[in-house]
C-alpha positions as CSV (number, residue, x, y, z in Angstrom):
1,X,0.0,-1.9,-24.7
2,X,2.9,-4.3,-24.3
3,X,2.8,-7.2,-21.9
4,X,5.6,-5.6,-19.9
5,X,3.6,-2.4,-19.4
6,X,0.5,-4.4,-18.4
7,X,2.4,-6.5,-16.0
8,X,4.1,-3.4,-14.4
9,X,0.7,-1.7,-14.0
10,X,-0.8,-4.8,-12.3
11,X,2.2,-5.0,-9.9
12,X,2.0,-1.3,-9.2
13,X,-1.8,-1.5,-8.4
14,X,-1.2,-4.5,-6.1
15,X,1.6,-2.7,-4.3
16,X,-0.5,0.4,-3.8
17,X,-3.5,-1.6,-2.6
18,X,-1.8,-4.1,-0.3
19,X,1.3,-2.5,1.0
20,X,-0.4,-0.2,3.6
21,X,-2.5,-3.1,5.0
22,X,0.5,-5.3,5.2
23,X,2.6,-2.7,7.0
24,X,-0.3,-2.1,9.4
25,X,-0.7,-5.8,10.1
26,X,3.1,-6.3,10.8
27,X,3.4,-3.2,12.9
28,X,0.3,-4.1,14.9
29,X,1.6,-7.7,15.5
30,X,5.1,-6.5,16.4
31,X,3.9,-3.8,18.8
32,X,1.4,-6.2,20.3
33,X,4.1,-8.9,20.8
34,X,6.2,-6.3,22.6
35,X,3.4,-4.8,24.8
36,X,-0.2,-5.5,24.0
37,X,-1.9,-2.9,26.1
38,X,-0.9,0.5,24.7
39,X,1.7,-0.5,22.1
40,X,-0.6,-1.4,19.2
41,X,-2.1,2.1,19.3
42,X,1.2,3.4,18.0
43,X,0.3,1.5,14.8
44,X,-2.1,4.2,13.9
45,X,0.9,6.7,13.8
46,X,3.7,4.5,12.5
47,X,1.9,2.5,9.7
48,X,0.4,5.4,7.7
49,X,3.7,7.3,7.8
50,X,5.8,4.3,6.7
51,X,3.2,3.4,4.0
52,X,3.2,6.9,2.6
53,X,7.0,7.1,2.5
54,X,7.2,3.7,0.8
55,X,4.5,4.8,-1.7
56,X,6.5,7.9,-2.6
57,X,9.6,5.9,-3.0
58,X,7.8,3.5,-5.3
59,X,6.4,6.4,-7.4
60,X,9.9,7.8,-7.9
61,X,11.2,4.3,-8.7
62,X,8.5,3.8,-11.3
63,X,9.0,7.2,-12.8
64,X,12.7,6.5,-13.2
65,X,11.9,3.2,-14.8
66,X,9.6,4.9,-17.4
67,X,12.7,6.8,-18.7
68,X,13.9,3.6,-20.1
69,X,10.7,2.9,-22.0
70,X,9.8,4.1,-25.5
71,X,8.3,7.6,-25.7
72,X,4.6,6.4,-26.0
73,X,4.9,3.7,-23.4
74,X,6.7,6.1,-21.0
75,X,4.1,8.7,-21.4
76,X,1.3,6.2,-20.7
77,X,3.0,4.9,-17.6
78,X,3.7,8.4,-16.3
79,X,0.0,9.3,-16.8
80,X,-1.0,6.1,-15.0
81,X,1.3,6.9,-12.1
82,X,0.1,10.5,-12.0
83,X,-3.5,9.4,-11.8
84,X,-2.6,7.0,-9.1
85,X,-2.1,10.0,-6.8
86,X,-5.9,10.2,-6.9
87,X,-7.0,6.6,-6.7
88,X,-4.0,5.2,-4.7
89,X,-5.0,6.6,-1.3
90,X,-8.6,5.5,-1.8
91,X,-7.6,2.0,-2.8
92,X,-5.1,1.7,0.1
93,X,-7.7,3.1,2.5
94,X,-10.2,0.5,1.4
95,X,-7.8,-2.4,1.9
96,X,-6.9,-1.1,5.4
97,X,-10.6,-0.8,6.3
98,X,-11.1,-4.4,5.1
99,X,-8.2,-5.5,7.3
100,X,-9.8,-3.6,10.3
101,X,-13.1,-5.4,9.7
102,X,-11.3,-8.8,9.5
103,X,-9.4,-8.1,12.7
104,X,-12.6,-7.0,14.4
105,X,-14.4,-10.1,13.2
106,X,-11.7,-12.4,14.4
107,X,-11.6,-10.7,17.8
108,X,-15.4,-10.9,18.1
109,X,-15.4,-14.6,17.2
110,X,-12.6,-15.5,19.6
111,X,-14.1,-13.5,22.5
112,X,-10.9,-11.5,23.2
């Protein structure tokens, strides 16, 4: 496996893992800054939808990128992206759960 393919896999995994939690955090902070009583609850509707759409866009972008690779490298990357349809939501869900736990811990420590 070439260095370029390995690097792109690492970037893709990091994107799938941390993009939903990042979107959730920014959405929560933005809605709480706007109105902190009911606004943040919309995060649970907005963030998953935006994260899912961005993930699909990234899958399409990576699939288009694989067309420029050699046949064997392209097949390996397409297989990796296809399998990510199984492990991607699990990994993204775990990072969001860790974010929830961290937010809960900070709230319990600050007493708010």
